[in-house]
N, C-alpha and C positions, 0 to 999 in steps of 0.2 A: 087099443088095449095094451097095457104094459105088463110084461112078464119077465120075472127074474129067472135066469138060467145059469147053471154051473158052467164054468169054462169048459172048453173042449167040445163045443157044440157045432161051431162053424169056424174052422181055422182061418179061412180067408178074411172074414169080417173081424174076428177077434184080433188077428195080427194087425190089420189096418187100424183098428181102434187103439191098440196098445202102442203101435208105432207113432201115432199122431198125438197121444196124450203128452202133455208137458212133463218135463223131468221132475218138476216140483211146483205144484200150484195149490195154494191154500193149505199147505202142510201135507198133502198127499204126494208121496214120491213115486216116480216111475223110472226105474233103472233101465227099462227096455225102450225108452224113447228112441226112435229112429232105427230100430232093429230091422234087419233084413228078414224076408219071409223064410229063407232057409234057416237062419239062426233061430227064428221064432219056433219053427217046427222041430229043429234038432236039439236046441239047447233050452230055450225059454219054457216051452210047454212041458217037457220032462221035469224041469226044475220046479215048475208050479205044482205038478202032480206030487213030487216028492215033498214039497213044503206043506201041502195039505195033509199028507200022511205023517208029517213030523220027521221025515228022513233027511239026513245030511243038512240039518239046519245050522247056520252060524250060531254062536253062543247067545247072541242078543235076540234071536227070533224065536217065535212060537209057531205051532201049526196054524195055517191060515187058509181059509176057504175063499176062493175067488169066484165072484158072480158077475154076470153082465145083465143089465136091464135092457130089454128089447122092446121096441115099439114096432109091431109088425115084423118087418124083415131088416130093421136097422138097430144097431146097438146105440143106445143113447147115454149109457152110464156104466160105471164099474163100481162094485161094492166088495169090500173085503171084510171078512170076519176073522179076527184073531181068537183062537179057541179058548185061551185063558190069559190071565194077566201076570206079568212079572212086575216087580216094583217099578221098573222104568215105564212100562205100559200103564200101570195104575196111576202114575203121576205124569203121564204123557198122553200119547195118542189114543189109548183105550182099546176097546174091542173092535170098533167099526170105523173104517175109513171109506170115503166114497168120492166119486168124481162124476159130474154130469158134463157132457160136451157142451161147449159154449152155445152152439146153435139150438140147444134143447133146454136151456136154463129159463127159469121164471115161467114154467108151464105146468108146475106141479109134479114133474117127473122125479125130482129128488125126494119129495114127500112120499110119494107112492113107492119108490124104490127102497127108501129106508123102512117103510112100513113092512114091506115084504121081507127085507133083510132081517128085521127084528124077529119076525116069526121063526126064521131059521136059527138065528142066534140064540133065541130062548131055549132051543133044544140042545145047543152045543155048549154054551158057556156055563161053568159051574158057579160063578159068582151070583149074588142075589140081585145085582143091578148091572145094566149094560153101561159101560163107560165110554164116553165120547169126548173129544176135544175139538174146539172150533176157534179159528183165529178171530180176534176181536174186530178185525176189519172185514169180516165176512158175515154181515147180519143176515143175509139170505139163508145161509146154511144153519145158523142158529135158529132161525124161524122154522126150518125143516125139522130140526130136532125137537123144538117145542111143540110143533103140531103132532108129533109122535109121542108126546108125553114126557119130553125131556125137561129137566129142571136144572138151572145153573146152580152148582154147589160150591163154586170157587173160581178163582182166576189167578193169573199171573200177569206179567207185563204185556204179553201179546195174545193170551188165550183165555177163553172161558172153558171151564170143565163142567160137563153136562152128564147127568145120570138119568137113565130111563129104567123104571122098574121092570124086573124080569117077569113078574106076574102082573097081568093087567087087571085092574079093578073094574069089575063089571057093574053096571047099573041094573035096575029091575028088568029092563028089556033085553038083558043079556042073552037069553035063550032065542029071542027073535033075531038079534044081531049076530049071534054066534061069536061072542068075544073069545079071544084066545090069549 
């Protein structure tokens, strides 16, 4: 079973996951690649907590919630929700960024993780749509977005821009399926 949890749940496993994430893969950056455990506990974690609250943010950042996707006792992915959009985010990476560790890819974890992230994002973001961006050379991630209701609304040289409705359209069996 896959469960999305906020960061600061299991420091040892979160540190190892962040330490091993690439610095930049498919557009998701990780400035903490290779970080020591001590630095993670003393600098990175407090910084993440401040960023979520919107404190001490660089001018280009907005508050961001960090989540980890767990499969039993292992972290398989990281999901980030940017609380609102600036013009740069609107025309760039959007509300949600995510990373699934290589050994867990192509198993449906990205699709389920994004589904759970969208449930949280719909409660946070003020815009009517959830904005995402995906590299054109990453068709697996585009498929994850499309399985979660994403529609390509534009592109540039290297990216597709995807929108997912904030409100989910429910069919007649909505009450049975508990659409949200």
